[in-house]
C-alpha positions in Angstrom: -29.2 -151.2 -31.6 -30.0 -149.8 -28.1 -28.7 -151.9 -25.3 -26.3 -153.9 -27.6 -22.9 -154.9 -26.4 -21.3 -152.5 -28.9 -23.2 -149.6 -27.5 -22.1 -150.5 -24.0 -18.4 -150.9 -25.0 -18.1 -147.6 -26.9 -18.3 -144.8 -24.3 -16.8 -141.4 -25.1 -17.1 -138.0 -23.8 -16.8 -134.8 -25.8 -13.9 -132.6 -24.8 -14.4 -129.4 -22.8 -13.8 -126.7 -25.3 -12.9 -124.1 -22.7 -10.5 -126.5 -21.1 -8.9 -127.3 -24.5 -8.5 -123.6 -25.3 -6.9 -122.9 -21.9 -4.5 -125.8 -22.3 -3.5 -124.6 -25.8 -3.0 -121.1 -24.6 -0.8 -122.2 -21.6 1.2 -124.5 -23.8 1.8 -121.8 -26.4 2.9 -119.4 -23.7 5.3 -121.9 -22.2 6.8 -122.9 -25.6 7.1 -119.3 -26.7 9.4 -118.6 -23.7 11.4 -121.8 -24.2 15.2 -121.5 -24.5 16.9 -124.0 -26.8 13.8 -126.2 -27.5 14.1 -129.5 -29.3 11.3 -131.5 -30.8 11.8 -135.3 -30.7 9.8 -137.8 -32.7 8.8 -141.3 -31.6 7.5 -144.4 -33.2 3.9 -143.6 -32.4 3.9 -140.9 -35.0 3.3 -143.6 -37.5 0.2 -144.9 -35.7 -1.2 -141.4 -35.6 -0.2 -140.7 -39.2 1.3 -137.5 -37.9 4.6 -137.4 -39.7 3.8 -134.3 -41.8 2.1 -132.5 -38.9 5.3 -133.1 -36.9 7.5 -131.6 -39.6 5.0 -128.7 -40.1 5.2 -128.0 -36.3 9.0 -128.1 -36.3 9.1 -125.7 -39.3 6.6 -123.3 -37.8 8.4 -123.1 -34.5 12.0 -123.4 -36.0 12.8 -126.1 -33.4 15.7 -128.5 -33.9 14.4 -132.0 -34.9 15.8 -135.1 -33.2 14.5 -138.6 -33.6 14.5 -141.5 -31.3 15.9 -144.8 -32.6 12.4 -146.3 -32.7 11.2 -143.3 -34.8 13.7 -143.6 -37.6 12.2 -143.2 -41.1 9.3 -141.1 -39.9 10.8 -137.6 -40.7 13.2 -136.7 -43.5 16.8 -136.9 -42.5 17.6 -134.2 -45.0 15.5 -131.6 -43.2 17.5 -128.5 -42.4 16.6 -128.7 -38.6 17.5 -132.4 -38.3 20.3 -133.0 -35.8 20.5 -136.7 -35.4 19.2 -139.8 -33.6 19.2 -139.5 -29.8 20.1 -142.8 -28.1 21.3 -141.6 -24.7 24.9 -142.4 -23.9 25.6 -143.9 -27.3 24.4 -140.9 -29.3 26.9 -138.9 -31.3 28.5 -136.3 -29.0 26.9 -133.5 -31.1 23.4 -134.8 -30.9 23.7 -135.8 -27.2 25.0 -132.4 -26.2 22.3 -130.5 -27.9 19.5 -132.7 -26.6 20.7 -133.0 -23.1 21.4 -129.2 -22.8 18.0 -128.3 -24.3 15.8 -126.1 -22.1 12.6 -127.6 -23.4 11.7 -130.9 -25.0 8.6 -131.6 -27.0 8.3 -135.4 -27.4 5.7 -136.4 -30.0 4.7 -140.1 -30.1 7.4 -141.5 -27.9 7.6 -144.8 -26.1 9.5 -143.7 -23.1 11.2 -146.0 -20.6 14.2 -145.7 -18.3 16.6 -148.6 -18.4 17.5 -149.9 -14.9 21.2 -150.3 -15.7 22.0 -147.0 -17.3 19.2 -144.5 -16.3 19.1 -143.3 -19.9 16.1 -142.6 -22.0 15.4 -145.3 -24.6 
């Protein structure tokens, strides 16, 4: 119904196709040059129903998979690229060393915050 409250509330804009293509190209070039990249899942993968797309991306790129504590259960722990759960200072030494020495991070669906006391990623 023209002029209705719903019509006024729902405003959207179509994406600029050329801008999207340029962004995808720049991102692909950056990631293709990445040294020791790690892909990290977050709890918002569930909201976007993107668990399988996340695993497919990791498989296609051969990136190591790490999960945040809040993203547990969203990707298979038996995946050959899975390295563990990153929890900052309390991570296993193996997982922490790999994540913190990575040249590039790809966070997918995270809720990022820095704790005031420890300056670690939660």
